[in-house]
C-alpha positions, 0 to 999 in steps of 0.5 A: 799920783798919775805916772809921768808916762801916762797919756793924761799927764800934763807937762809944764808950759812956761810960755803959756802957749795956747795954739801952735801952728806946725807945718810939714807939707811933704813927703809921705815918709816925712809926714808919717815920721811926724806923727809919733812927735805930734801925738806925744806933743798933744798929749803932753800938753793937753791945754795946747791946741796944735794945728798941723798943715800939710798936703790934703791927702796926708791928713788921712794918716791921722787916725785916732788922733788926740782931740787937741791936734787938728790936721789941716789940708792945704791946697798948694797946687791951685789955692795957695800956689805962688808967693802971694797965695802964701800971704793969703794962706797966712792970713786965712789960717790967722784969721780962723785960728789965732795961733801964738807960734809957728813950729816949721819942720819943713824949712823950704821956700814955702815955710820960709815965707810963712815964717816971714809973715809970722815975724811981720806979726810978732808971732814967735818962729822955731825952725828944724835943723836938718843937719845938712852939712852932716848929710853931705859929709855922709853922701860926698864921694870922697872922705865920707864921714861915716857917722850916724845922724840923729834921727828926723823924729829927734829933729822934729822933738828938738824943735818943740824943746826950743819952744819950751815944750820938751816931749815924752814919748806918748804914742804907742801906735795909730791903733794903740799897741794892737791891730785895727778893728777887724771891721776896717779890713776890706772884704778881699782880706780873708780872716786869718786861720791858725798857722797862716802868715801875712807878709806885706811887700812894698817893693818900690820907692819914689827913686831909682836908687832906692828900688830893688830890682823887681826881677830879684824881688820876684825871686823873693816873692816866689820863695815866700809864696811857695810856703802854703802857710804865707799870704802876700800883700802887695802895696804900690801905686802907679800904672807901671808898679800896678802892672808888675804886681799884678802879674805876680799875683796872677803868677804866684799863689796866695798873693793879693795886690792893693795896687789900683784899689785906691783903698786909702791910707786908713784902710792900708794902715789897718791891713798892715796892722794885721800882718806879721812882717813888711818887706820894704825899701827905704820909703814911705810904706816903711814909715807907715808900717812902722806907725802900726808896729809892724816889723820892717825888713828894709832894703836900703841902696843908695841911701843909708840908715845913718842919714836918720830916716830908719823907721819908728822903733824899727831895728837895724839888725832887720835892714839888708844892705851892702858895706860899700864904700861909695855908700851912701851917695844920696839922702833921698836916692835921687841921684844917678850911680856913679858907678853906673851898676847900682851895685848896692841894690843888684849885689843884695841877694833874694836869700839875704832878704829871705833870711830876715823875713824868716827870722822874724817869722820864727 
């Protein structure tokens, strides 16, 4: 008899669902957090086809996905922009896939419209509970309630459970428990030799409240590159980030920058899978590293792991953060610091990060 945790075991599907449409349009980290849940859903219910609609570039994250999981890129900037366009999107998707259920993992205006159109056609709908009231209590300026929220992945699982589709964890990583095949690595990543350690560094994020000051991160880079065993690989994008990372690459030995190379998600994920540790902010790169079982030393400023966004299988002991009473002041790090000094980030010393990295490297 097959074990319950095997990837081939089949769960009960009391509603008899056959084709389930799932939506999460953005952002990178949020879609990355969906992957362990969606892969598990597809493996728990091999007789159900799961269609996942998201922004076109993010479909590239779905490496080695189960055959009954179909990622679909939706162009929300041109083809399906506006209220009327969402009606066309619903009709186009229903005509092609004839889905019999809709799972809303986003709960924004676009998906609310999609839910409305589903109900008009009698298609059952389930919606994520984002825990907004709890997050407000965590991030308000006074009388914070410092209780950890459940993770976003747990919230995603809850939505499937409400459809009568309870999930067991059946995701080991995009490349399983190992690394990506060597042929997926680009030529500029040299083969590892004995005693050499690869350290991925992703020093940027979408918002100021989540970015460790570059001048302090440079001290981390300088210290790590001074060890001849270390090879540093920088992850980032955009002109400003590319300039900073290229400057570090020129100034410090053993460094490579992926900024500006346009390698694509599969290649970057493959490179991450061949690294020993990553230094990252509370950002999408933390979640990408998690998908390939890469331990992450994550740096937290205005945000906090209590909001439920720590990476899949990442350990809180590897986080770097200060015990300030003003933290967290924001769920996403997009609010200006009301102290004006960003002490939550400026107060973190390079040595605090280096200690965590060296502990993971042994």
